[in-house]
Backbone as a printed PyTorch tensor [residue, N CA C, xyz], in Angstrom:
tensor([[[-14.9600,  26.8780,  19.6450],
         [-14.9220,  25.6870,  19.8770],
         [-13.7370,  26.0870,  20.5790]],

        [[-13.5150,  24.3530,  21.6370],
         [-13.3210,  24.4620,  22.9820],
         [-11.7240,  24.3770,  22.3910]],

        [[-10.9410,  24.5860,  23.4430],
         [ -9.3060,  24.8660,  23.2380],
         [ -8.9810,  23.0930,  23.0050]],

        [[ -7.6230,  22.5710,  22.2620],
         [ -7.0750,  21.5050,  22.7620],
         [ -7.7680,  20.8530,  24.2470]],

        [[ -6.2710,  21.6370,  24.9500],
         [ -6.6930,  21.1330,  26.7330],
         [ -7.6070,  20.5640,  27.1340]],

        [[ -8.5550,  21.6470,  27.0920],
         [ -9.7820,  21.5320,  27.6900],
         [-10.2670,  20.2020,  27.3010]],

        [[-10.1930,  19.9520,  25.2980],
         [-10.8080,  18.4380,  25.2180],
         [-10.4070,  17.5630,  25.2510]],

        [[ -8.8520,  17.1820,  25.5200],
         [ -8.2500,  16.6100,  26.2840],
         [ -8.6880,  15.8120,  27.3550]],

        [[ -9.1260,  17.3690,  27.9790],
         [ -8.9690,  16.7310,  29.5480],
         [-10.4450,  16.3550,  29.9960]],

        [[-11.1150,  17.0040,  29.3790],
         [-12.0360,  16.1250,  29.2570],
         [-12.8630,  14.5450,  29.0070]],

        [[-11.8620,  14.4020,  27.6200],
         [-11.7510,  13.0570,  27.2560],
         [-10.7260,  12.2540,  28.3730]],

        [[-10.0840,  12.7440,  29.3190],
         [ -9.1690,  11.7280,  30.7240],
         [-10.3040,  12.0180,  31.2850]],

        [[-10.7080,  12.7020,  31.4080],
         [-11.7650,  12.7920,  33.2870],
         [-12.9850,  11.4620,  32.4970]],

        [[-13.1680,  12.0210,  31.3830],
         [-14.5250,  11.0570,  30.7330],
         [-14.3870,   9.1220,  31.2500]],

        [[-13.2500,   9.1960,  30.7060],
         [-12.6270,   8.1820,  30.9700],
         [-11.9880,   7.2730,  32.3970]],

        [[-11.5220,   8.5320,  33.0970],
         [-11.2910,   7.9780,  34.6920],
         [-12.4550,   7.9970,  35.6390]],

        [[-13.5840,   8.3430,  35.3380],
         [-14.9940,   8.6050,  35.9960],
         [-15.3840,   7.7150,  35.5780]],

        [[-15.6850,   6.4440,  34.4040],
         [-15.7220,   5.3660,  34.1740],
         [-17.6170,   5.9270,  33.9270]],

        [[-17.5440,   6.5090,  32.6980],
         [-18.3530,   7.7790,  32.1590],
         [-19.0030,   6.7790,  31.3810]],

        [[-20.2410,   6.9260,  30.7670],
         [-20.5300,   5.5690,  30.0940],
         [-19.4540,   5.7340,  28.1910]],

        [[-20.0130,   4.5760,  27.8980],
         [-18.9940,   3.8840,  27.0210],
         [-19.3430,   5.1250,  25.6410]],

        [[-20.5120,   5.5100,  25.4180],
         [-20.7360,   6.7290,  24.8470],
         [-20.6410,   7.6770,  24.9040]],

        [[-20.2510,   8.5820,  25.9850],
         [-19.6010,   9.5540,  26.1160],
         [-18.0260,   9.7630,  25.8310]],

        [[-17.3880,   9.1190,  26.2290],
         [-15.8920,   8.6490,  26.5120],
         [-15.7310,   8.6950,  24.4520]],

        [[-16.7170,   8.2940,  24.3460],
         [-16.5670,   7.7100,  22.9600],
         [-16.9530,   9.5190,  21.7850]],

        [[-17.7010,   9.5650,  22.2090],
         [-17.9990,  11.5960,  22.1330],
         [-16.9950,  12.3140,  22.3590]],

        [[-16.4960,  11.9930,  23.1780],
         [-15.4780,  12.3460,  24.0070],
         [-14.0440,  12.7870,  22.7190]],

        [[-13.9330,  10.8560,  23.1030],
         [-13.1600,  10.9070,  22.2210],
         [-12.5710,  11.4970,  20.3370]],

        [[-14.3210,  11.3770,  20.2180],
         [-14.4780,  11.6190,  19.0620],
         [-13.6790,  13.3270,  18.2590]],

        [[-14.5250,  14.2020,  19.9230],
         [-14.2910,  15.3940,  19.4590],
         [-12.7970,  15.9240,  19.9620]],

        [[-11.8430,  15.2650,  20.6240],
         [-10.9500,  15.2560,  20.9680],
         [-10.1020,  14.7110,  19.5710]],

        [[-10.0920,  13.8700,  19.0000],
         [ -9.4260,  13.7310,  18.0090],
         [ -9.9380,  14.6210,  16.7750]],

        [[-10.6480,  14.9590,  16.5230],
         [-10.7790,  16.1280,  15.2720],
         [-10.5510,  17.1530,  15.8320]],

        [[-10.3310,  18.2500,  16.8010],
         [ -9.8690,  18.9660,  17.4010],
         [ -8.3400,  19.6070,  17.4230]],

        [[ -7.8710,  18.2670,  18.0600],
         [ -6.3140,  18.2790,  17.6290],
         [ -6.0850,  17.8180,  15.9470]],

        [[ -6.9390,  17.6530,  15.1950],
         [ -6.4630,  17.5960,  13.7820],
         [ -7.1230,  18.7410,  13.0840]],

        [[ -7.3760,  19.8070,  13.7930],
         [ -7.9290,  21.2690,  13.4170],
         [ -8.9910,  20.5430,  12.2000]],

        [[-10.0460,  20.1280,  12.7400],
         [-11.1650,  19.8060,  12.3130],
         [-10.9140,  19.0580,  10.7100]],

        [[ -9.7900,  18.8490,  10.9190],
         [ -9.4180,  18.6520,   8.8810],
         [ -9.1710,  17.6100,   8.6020]],

        [[ -9.1810,  16.7740,   7.4480],
         [ -9.2070,  15.7370,   6.9810],
         [ -7.4660,  15.9460,   6.7300]],

        [[ -6.6660,  14.3320,   7.7850],
         [ -4.9600,  14.5190,   8.4150],
         [ -4.5020,  14.0350,   6.5850]],

        [[ -5.2970,  13.7820,   5.8870],
         [ -5.3380,  13.2580,   4.6370],
         [ -4.9020,  13.9790,   3.3760]],

        [[ -5.8740,  14.3910,   3.0620],
         [ -6.4930,  15.3280,   2.0880],
         [ -7.0050,  16.5470,   2.6360]],

        [[ -6.8520,  16.5850,   3.4210],
         [ -6.5950,  18.4220,   4.1590],
         [ -8.2800,  18.9910,   3.5420]],

        [[ -9.2340,  18.0400,   3.3930],
         [-10.9790,  18.1100,   3.3530],
         [-11.2470,  18.6440,   5.0090]],

        [[-11.9910,  19.9480,   4.6360],
         [-12.7440,  20.3130,   6.1310],
         [-14.3500,  19.9080,   5.7020]],

        [[-14.6620,  18.9040,   5.0970],
         [-15.9990,  18.7020,   4.7020],
         [-16.3280,  16.8510,   6.0130]],

        [[-17.8580,  17.3340,   6.6580],
         [-17.6060,  16.0140,   6.6890],
         [-16.7830,  14.9640,   7.5470]],

        [[-15.8560,  15.8760,   8.2630],
         [-14.7000,  14.7770,   9.3150],
         [-15.3580,  14.3850,  10.6160]],

        [[-15.2960,  13.1420,  10.2260],
         [-15.3850,  11.7770,  11.8680],
         [-13.6950,  11.4210,  12.2800]],

        [[-14.2510,  11.1410,  13.4280],
         [-12.7120,  10.9200,  14.1130],
         [-13.1620,   8.9610,  13.5090]],

        [[-11.8170,   8.6330,  13.0550],
         [-11.2730,   7.1120,  12.6360],
         [-10.5790,   6.3600,  13.5410]],

        [[-10.7300,   5.3540,  14.1190],
         [ -9.5940,   4.5560,  15.0720],
         [ -9.2070,   4.0820,  14.3260]],

        [[ -8.1830,   4.1460,  14.3620],
         [ -7.0630,   3.2570,  13.3920],
         [ -6.8870,   2.2720,  13.4840]],

        [[ -7.0690,   1.4530,  14.7010],
         [ -6.8100,  -0.1600,  14.5410],
         [ -8.3320,   0.2230,  15.6040]],

        [[ -9.1780,  -1.2580,  15.1630],
         [-10.4510,  -1.0960,  15.5100],
         [-10.6320,  -1.4650,  16.9440]],

        [[-11.9460,  -1.1170,  17.3200],
         [-12.1990,  -0.9950,  18.5380],
         [-12.6890,  -1.9910,  18.8010]],

        [[-12.9950,  -3.3140,  18.1320],
         [-13.2530,  -4.6580,  18.6810],
         [-12.1870,  -5.3610,  18.2580]],

        [[-10.9670,  -4.8910,  17.8300],
         [-10.0220,  -5.7070,  17.7400],
         [ -8.5070,  -5.5620,  18.9960]],

        [[ -8.7340,  -4.2520,  19.9220],
         [ -8.2790,  -4.3270,  20.6880],
         [ -8.8350,  -3.0760,  21.5810]],

        [[-10.0090,  -3.7490,  22.2740],
         [-10.6040,  -2.5600,  22.9580],
         [-10.1830,  -1.7460,  24.0880]],

        [[ -8.4950,  -2.0920,  24.3530],
         [ -8.3560,  -1.3660,  25.5860],
         [ -7.7180,   0.1400,  24.5060]],

        [[ -7.8210,   0.2230,  23.2930],
         [ -7.3150,   1.9060,  22.3490],
         [ -8.4370,   2.0700,  22.1330]],

        [[ -9.6850,   2.2480,  22.4680],
         [-10.8420,   2.8340,  21.6970],
         [-10.4540,   3.9030,  22.4920]],

        [[-10.1730,   4.5060,  23.3640],
         [-10.0730,   6.3380,  23.9450],
         [ -9.0550,   6.8410,  24.4270]],

        [[ -8.0540,   5.9600,  23.3340],
         [ -6.6930,   6.4910,  23.5750],
         [ -6.3930,   7.0570,  22.4240]],

        [[ -5.7340,   8.5860,  22.7430],
         [ -5.7380,   9.8760,  21.4430],
         [ -4.5160,   9.3280,  20.4140]],

        [[ -3.5310,   8.3050,  20.6270],
         [ -3.0500,   7.4740,  19.1890],
         [ -3.8460,   6.7090,  18.6880]],

        [[ -4.8250,   6.2110,  18.9830],
         [ -5.3270,   5.2580,  17.7250],
         [ -6.8120,   5.6720,  17.2450]],

        [[ -6.6200,   7.4970,  17.2110],
         [ -7.4800,   7.9810,  16.3780],
         [ -6.9240,   9.0310,  15.9160]],

        [[ -7.6560,   9.2670,  13.9900],
         [ -7.3340,  10.3110,  13.3910],
         [ -8.5300,  10.7140,  12.3270]],

        [[ -8.5290,  11.9790,  11.8150],
         [ -9.3750,  12.5850,  11.8880],
         [ -9.4300,  12.2220,   9.8290]],

        [[-10.7080,  11.9420,  10.0750],
         [-10.5950,  11.8750,   7.8240],
         [-11.8640,  12.2170,   7.1240]],

        [[-11.8400,  12.9300,   6.7120],
         [-13.6800,  13.5140,   5.5710],
         [-14.0820,  11.9940,   5.2770]],

        [[-15.5290,  11.8370,   4.9560],
         [-16.0810,  10.9510,   4.3800],
         [-15.8120,   9.9720,   3.0950]],

        [[-14.9440,  10.7820,   1.6560],
         [-14.3280,  10.1140,   1.5590],
         [-13.1180,   9.2780,   1.6400]],

        [[-12.2770,   9.8470,   2.5620],
         [-11.0570,   8.9560,   3.0240],
         [-11.2620,   7.6250,   4.0310]],

        [[-12.6590,   7.8330,   4.6910],
         [-12.9610,   7.2500,   5.8660],
         [-13.5140,   5.9550,   4.9280]],

        [[-14.4260,   6.0810,   3.8990],
         [-14.7140,   5.5060,   3.0730],
         [-13.5720,   4.3980,   2.6730]],

        [[-12.8350,   4.9210,   1.3450],
         [-11.8730,   5.0390,   1.5090],
         [-11.0030,   3.0590,   2.7120]],

        [[-10.8370,   3.6930,   3.5430],
         [-10.2180,   3.1660,   4.7050],
         [-11.1030,   2.2210,   4.7930]],

        [[-12.5920,   2.2280,   5.1060],
         [-13.4580,   1.5150,   5.1600],
         [-13.9600,   0.1040,   3.9510]],

        [[-12.7650,   0.3370,   2.6840],
         [-13.4830,  -0.2640,   2.0190],
         [-12.9430,  -1.8750,   1.8750]],

        [[-14.1030,  -2.7730,   2.0560],
         [-14.0940,  -4.3010,   2.2230],
         [-14.5540,  -4.7350,   3.5070]],

        [[-14.2800,  -5.2240,   4.1540],
         [-14.9590,  -5.9290,   5.0260],
         [-14.4290,  -4.5870,   5.9500]],

        [[-16.2270,  -4.5570,   6.7710],
         [-16.2650,  -3.3890,   7.6720],
         [-17.1610,  -3.8880,   8.7440]],

        [[-16.7930,  -5.7050,   9.4820],
         [-16.9990,  -5.8020,  10.6060],
         [-16.8790,  -6.3450,  11.6460]],

        [[-17.3780,  -6.9600,  12.3840],
         [-16.3200,  -7.1300,  13.7080],
         [-15.7520,  -8.2930,  13.4150]],

        [[-14.0040,  -8.1350,  13.5940],
         [-13.2460,  -8.8970,  13.6050],
         [-13.5830, -10.5820,  14.6030]],

        [[-12.7680, -11.4420,  13.8900],
         [-13.0290, -12.8620,  14.5380],
         [-11.6430, -12.7870,  14.8290]],

        [[-11.5210, -12.4670,  16.1210],
         [ -9.9190, -12.5980,  16.6070],
         [ -9.1150, -13.7280,  16.8510]],

        [[-10.2350, -14.8950,  16.6730],
         [ -9.6400, -15.9010,  16.3850],
         [ -9.0610, -16.6080,  15.4910]],

        [[ -9.0990, -15.6320,  14.3950],
         [ -8.6900, -16.1400,  13.1700],
         [ -7.0420, -14.7250,  12.8510]],

        [[ -6.0030, -15.7790,  12.2470],
         [ -5.0960, -14.2380,  11.8890],
         [ -5.7440, -12.9430,  11.6060]],

        [[ -4.3820, -11.9650,  11.9870],
         [ -5.4580, -10.9850,  11.6990],
         [ -4.7380, -10.4470,  10.4110]],

        [[ -6.4100, -10.0740,   9.7640],
         [ -7.2020,  -9.4850,   8.6090],
         [ -6.9860, -10.6460,   7.3890]],

        [[ -7.6360, -11.8980,   8.3280],
         [ -7.9360, -12.7300,   7.4940],
         [ -9.4900, -12.8430,   6.8790]],

        [[-10.1130, -11.5110,   7.2720],
         [-11.4430, -11.2110,   6.7330],
         [-11.2940,  -9.6200,   5.8430]],

        [[ -9.9410,  -9.3870,   6.2330],
         [-10.1740,  -8.2170,   5.1050],
         [-10.2170,  -6.7010,   6.3270]],

        [[-10.2930,  -6.8160,   6.7920],
         [-11.0040,  -5.9540,   7.6450],
         [ -9.4410,  -4.5590,   7.9220]],

        [[ -8.6650,  -5.1200,   8.5740],
         [ -7.5880,  -4.5210,   9.6820],
         [ -7.0440,  -3.9010,   8.2880]],

        [[ -6.5080,  -4.8020,   7.3610],
         [ -5.2910,  -3.7270,   6.4800],
         [ -4.1140,  -3.4060,   6.9260]],

        [[ -3.0570,  -4.2410,   7.4560],
         [ -1.7410,  -4.2100,   7.9310],
         [ -1.0620,  -3.0040,   7.4150]],

        [[ -1.3870,  -2.7840,   5.8120],
         [ -0.2060,  -1.3450,   5.2610],
         [ -1.6380,   0.0640,   5.7100]],

        [[ -3.0930,  -0.1120,   5.3540],
         [ -3.4710,   1.0980,   5.9470],
         [ -3.3790,   1.3150,   7.1960]],

        [[ -2.7700,   0.3200,   8.2070],
         [ -2.8180,   0.9890,   9.7510],
         [ -1.7440,   1.7280,   9.4450]],

        [[ -0.1620,   0.7740,   9.2970],
         [  1.1120,   1.3680,   8.7350],
         [  1.1450,   2.5220,   8.4160]],

        [[  0.3640,   2.9250,   7.1800],
         [ -0.0420,   4.4730,   6.4770],
         [ -0.7190,   5.4230,   7.2710]],

        [[ -1.4920,   5.3430,   8.1210],
         [ -2.0240,   5.4850,   9.2440],
         [ -2.0310,   6.2060,  10.0830]],

        [[ -0.8650,   5.2350,  10.7860],
         [  0.2110,   5.3300,  12.2200],
         [  1.2690,   5.9050,  11.5880]],

        [[  1.5020,   5.9720,   9.6930],
         [  2.4110,   7.3140,   9.0810],
         [  2.4740,   8.5860,   9.5070]],

        [[  0.9210,   9.3330,   8.8020],
         [  0.3070,  10.0300,   8.9420],
         [ -0.0050,  10.6010,  10.2840]],

        [[ -0.3850,   9.8140,  10.8660],
         [  0.0000,  10.4120,  12.5120],
         [  0.9360,  11.1050,  13.3500]],

        [[  2.1370,   9.9040,  12.7760],
         [  3.4720,   9.9920,  13.2180],
         [  3.4510,  12.1210,  12.6640]],

        [[  3.3060,  12.1170,  11.2970],
         [  3.9150,  13.1900,  10.8140],
         [  3.4450,  14.6520,  11.3730]],

        [[  1.6990,  14.2900,  12.0550],
         [  1.1190,  15.2630,  12.7280],
         [  1.6740,  15.9420,  13.5050]],

        [[  2.3380,  14.5010,  14.5920],
         [  2.3220,  14.9370,  16.0100],
         [  4.2170,  15.1260,  16.0740]],

        [[  4.7710,  15.1830,  15.2180],
         [  5.9630,  16.3320,  15.3430],
         [  5.7130,  17.5750,  15.7550]],

        [[  6.2960,  17.8480,  16.6420],
         [  6.9900,  19.4000,  17.6890],
         [  5.7780,  18.8690,  18.4930]],

        [[  4.8160,  18.4940,  18.0860],
         [  3.1570,  18.1990,  19.4200],
         [  3.8210,  17.9400,  20.7970]],

        [[  2.5330,  18.1450,  21.2830],
         [  2.5030,  17.7960,  22.6370],
         [  2.3280,  15.7470,  22.7260]],

        [[  3.1130,  15.0570,  23.1240],
         [  3.3350,  13.8000,  22.8290],
         [  2.1270,  13.2680,  23.3420]],

        [[  0.8650,  13.7680,  24.7080],
         [  0.2260,  13.2450,  25.4770],
         [ -1.3820,  13.3420,  24.4560]],

        [[ -1.0360,  13.5900,  23.4510],
         [ -2.3950,  14.3560,  21.9710],
         [ -2.0020,  13.4370,  21.5400]],

        [[ -1.2000,  11.8240,  21.9150],
         [ -0.8120,  10.8000,  20.7930],
         [ -0.3570,   9.4480,  21.3510]],

        [[ -0.7580,   9.8400,  22.1290],
         [ -0.9710,   8.5900,  23.1930],
         [ -1.3550,   7.1280,  23.2900]],

        [[ -0.4840,   6.3580,  23.1280],
         [ -0.9390,   5.2150,  23.6170],
         [ -0.5590,   4.1700,  24.9020]],

        [[ -1.1380,   3.2580,  25.3410],
         [ -0.4830,   2.8230,  26.1830],
         [  0.3460,   1.8770,  26.5630]],

        [[  1.6440,   1.4060,  27.0600],
         [  2.6590,   0.3620,  27.1170],
         [  1.7780,  -1.2950,  26.7890]],

        [[  0.6970,  -1.2080,  26.8690],
         [ -0.3520,  -2.0410,  26.7790],
         [ -0.7510,  -3.2210,  25.4420]],

        [[ -1.4110,  -1.3240,  25.2920],
         [ -1.5240,  -1.5960,  23.7760],
         [ -0.1640,  -1.6610,  22.6130]],

        [[  1.0400,  -1.1210,  23.1210],
         [  1.7800,  -1.0010,  22.1070],
         [  2.6480,  -2.3460,  22.3730]],

        [[  2.6530,  -3.1460,  23.2030],
         [  3.0120,  -4.7330,  23.7360],
         [  1.7560,  -5.3520,  22.4140]],

        [[  0.5030,  -5.1510,  22.9140],
         [ -0.0600,  -5.5850,  21.7220],
         [  0.5410,  -6.3120,  20.4170]],

        [[  0.5080,  -4.6420,  19.9750],
         [  1.0030,  -4.0360,  18.6260],
         [  2.1070,  -5.3710,  17.9380]],

        [[  2.9500,  -4.8860,  19.1870],
         [  4.3140,  -6.2020,  19.0760],
         [  3.7220,  -7.4360,  18.7500]],

        [[  3.1270,  -8.3670,  19.6830],
         [  2.6030,  -9.2150,  19.7290],
         [  2.0160,  -9.3490,  17.9800]],

        [[  0.9040,  -8.7340,  18.2180],
         [  0.3800,  -8.7340,  15.8860],
         [  1.6310,  -8.8610,  15.3920]],

        [[  2.4770,  -8.2430,  15.6140],
         [  3.3970,  -7.9130,  14.1640],
         [  4.7190,  -9.1460,  14.7360]],

        [[  4.8530, -10.3720,  15.7440],
         [  5.4830, -11.1400,  15.9800],
         [  6.7560, -10.2060,  16.6760]],

        [[  6.5000,  -9.2270,  17.2940],
         [  8.2430,  -8.7760,  17.2700],
         [  8.4580,  -9.2900,  19.4420]],

        [[  9.6230,  -9.5640,  19.3300],
         [  9.6240,  -9.6950,  20.5030],
         [  9.1420,  -8.4550,  21.7630]],

        [[  8.5480,  -8.6210,  22.4740],
         [  7.2710,  -7.4190,  23.5550],
         [  8.9330,  -6.7970,  24.3260]],

        [[ 10.1100,  -6.8050,  24.0270],
         [ 10.9740,  -6.4240,  24.7010],
         [ 12.0360,  -5.4020,  23.8800]],

        [[ 11.3350,  -5.3500,  22.1690],
         [ 11.7700,  -4.7680,  21.7070],
         [ 11.6630,  -2.9800,  21.6120]],

        [[ 12.7670,  -2.9240,  21.9000],
         [ 12.6660,  -1.1840,  21.3910],
         [ 12.6950,  -0.2970,  20.4120]],

        [[ 11.5400,   0.7170,  20.8300],
         [ 11.3150,   1.4760,  19.0680],
         [ 11.2270,   2.8880,  19.7300]],

        [[ 11.8120,   3.9900,  18.8280],
         [ 11.8380,   5.5750,  19.9290],
         [ 10.8110,   6.4020,  19.3090]],

        [[ 11.1420,   7.6370,  19.7810],
         [ 10.1540,   8.9050,  19.3350],
         [  9.1070,   8.0190,  20.2380]],

        [[  7.8310,   9.1110,  19.9610],
         [  6.2430,   8.8850,  20.5640],
         [  5.3110,   7.8180,  20.0650]],

        [[  4.9670,   7.9290,  21.3090],
         [  3.7460,   6.2760,  20.6060],
         [  3.2480,   6.5150,  19.4910]],

        [[  2.8480,   7.5850,  18.5020],
         [  2.7170,   7.6930,  17.1560],
         [  3.3810,   6.9620,  16.0210]],

        [[  4.5200,   7.4770,  16.3170],
         [  6.1820,   6.6620,  15.2770],
         [  6.2550,   5.5900,  16.0910]],

        [[  6.4340,   5.6590,  17.0070],
         [  7.0060,   3.3250,  17.6880],
         [  5.7020,   2.6310,  16.9600]],

        [[  4.4930,   2.9430,  17.3190],
         [  3.1700,   2.4700,  16.2820],
         [  3.6550,   1.9450,  15.1260]],

        [[  3.8120,   3.3680,  13.9350],
         [  4.4150,   3.2860,  13.4520],
         [  5.8900,   1.9770,  12.3030]],

        [[  6.0910,   2.6130,  13.5810],
         [  7.2700,   1.7690,  12.5970],
         [  6.8620,   0.4170,  13.6900]],

        [[  6.1690,  -0.2540,  14.4880],
         [  5.8360,  -1.6790,  14.5070],
         [  5.0080,  -2.0000,  13.6910]],

        [[  3.8640,  -1.2580,  12.9830],
         [  3.4300,  -1.8960,  12.2530],
         [  4.0710,  -1.7370,  10.7700]],

        [[  4.8380,  -0.7500,  10.2300],
         [  5.2590,  -0.6790,   9.0320],
         [  6.3000,  -2.1630,   8.3790]],

        [[  6.9200,  -2.3230,  10.0820],
         [  7.8130,  -3.7720,   9.1730],
         [  6.8340,  -4.6190,   9.7940]],

        [[  5.8750,  -5.2980,   8.8880],
         [  5.5380,  -6.6320,   9.4430],
         [  6.9710,  -7.9770,   9.0450]],

        [[  6.6460,  -8.8790,   9.9910],
         [  7.6800,  -9.5990,  10.3840],
         [  7.4570, -10.9540,   9.1940]],

        [[  8.1160, -11.5960,   9.1920],
         [  8.0610, -12.2980,   8.0100],
         [  6.8450, -13.4000,   7.9370]],

        [[  6.9920, -13.7250,   9.4580],
         [  5.7130, -15.0090,  10.2270],
         [  4.7790, -14.6050,   9.9770]],

        [[  4.5570, -12.8690,   9.8950],
         [  3.0740, -12.2760,  10.1480],
         [  2.5610, -12.1340,   8.1580]],

        [[  3.6240, -11.7450,   7.7420],
         [  3.2370, -11.6430,   6.3790],
         [  2.7130, -13.5830,   6.0190]],

        [[  3.4920, -14.3950,   5.9560],
         [  3.4060, -15.5370,   6.0590],
         [  2.1530, -16.0590,   5.8950]],

        [[  1.6410, -16.0370,   7.3110],
         [  0.4290, -16.0250,   7.7440],
         [ -0.2960, -15.7760,   7.1450]],

        [[ -0.4030, -14.6210,   6.9000],
         [ -1.9610, -13.6110,   6.3990],
         [ -1.9240, -14.3620,   5.3800]],

        [[ -0.3820, -14.5210,   4.3020],
         [ -0.6030, -15.3880,   2.9240],
         [ -1.7510, -16.8780,   3.5440]],

        [[ -0.8170, -17.5260,   3.8500],
         [ -1.6210, -18.5390,   4.3400],
         [ -2.8350, -18.8040,   4.8400]],

        [[ -3.8800, -17.6980,   5.5240],
         [ -5.1230, -17.7140,   5.8400],
         [ -5.5890, -17.2650,   4.3310]],

        [[ -5.2850, -16.3870,   3.6550],
         [ -6.0400, -16.3300,   2.5120],
         [ -5.8700, -17.0920,   1.2160]],

        [[ -4.7520, -18.7060,   1.3200],
         [ -5.7310, -19.5780,   0.6130],
         [ -3.7640, -19.6400,  -0.7190]],

        [[ -2.8920, -18.3400,   0.2260],
         [ -1.7920, -18.4700,  -0.8800],
         [ -0.6380, -19.7580,  -0.5380]]])
């Protein structure tokens, strides 16, 4: 198996050289699984592990190849994460109206990623400033709000603290 830095460099080069989306996604998936030691970060299983986008590619396409938006899951944990809606998000609706985003699951997965990133190379968990800004906007934070730590930690802090307006919007959209 290739080492982590080689896999990371292949991912970055494929994106920088405008390779096909399929090539970039394949390199992203290989990197995520390599970074996570080809095991599920939730249950530690090494059986049928795949790379999972924490935030859907259809919701924030700019995050689809970023290392900080991926986590390795076994088939059972992956099925659990996708339980319920698993289609393309309608971005004109409030987030999670269709039941696919599951803000609490996003927060949980970013928390798991944050834990696995401790004492590891920050670039292997990187999210762009634009993506972090979008996370803040989704959650109703002022975009100038500062969060500490590496990008996985920032993402966790943003998603785990749903401002009241977001909670109310989701409740209203679901008829409560």
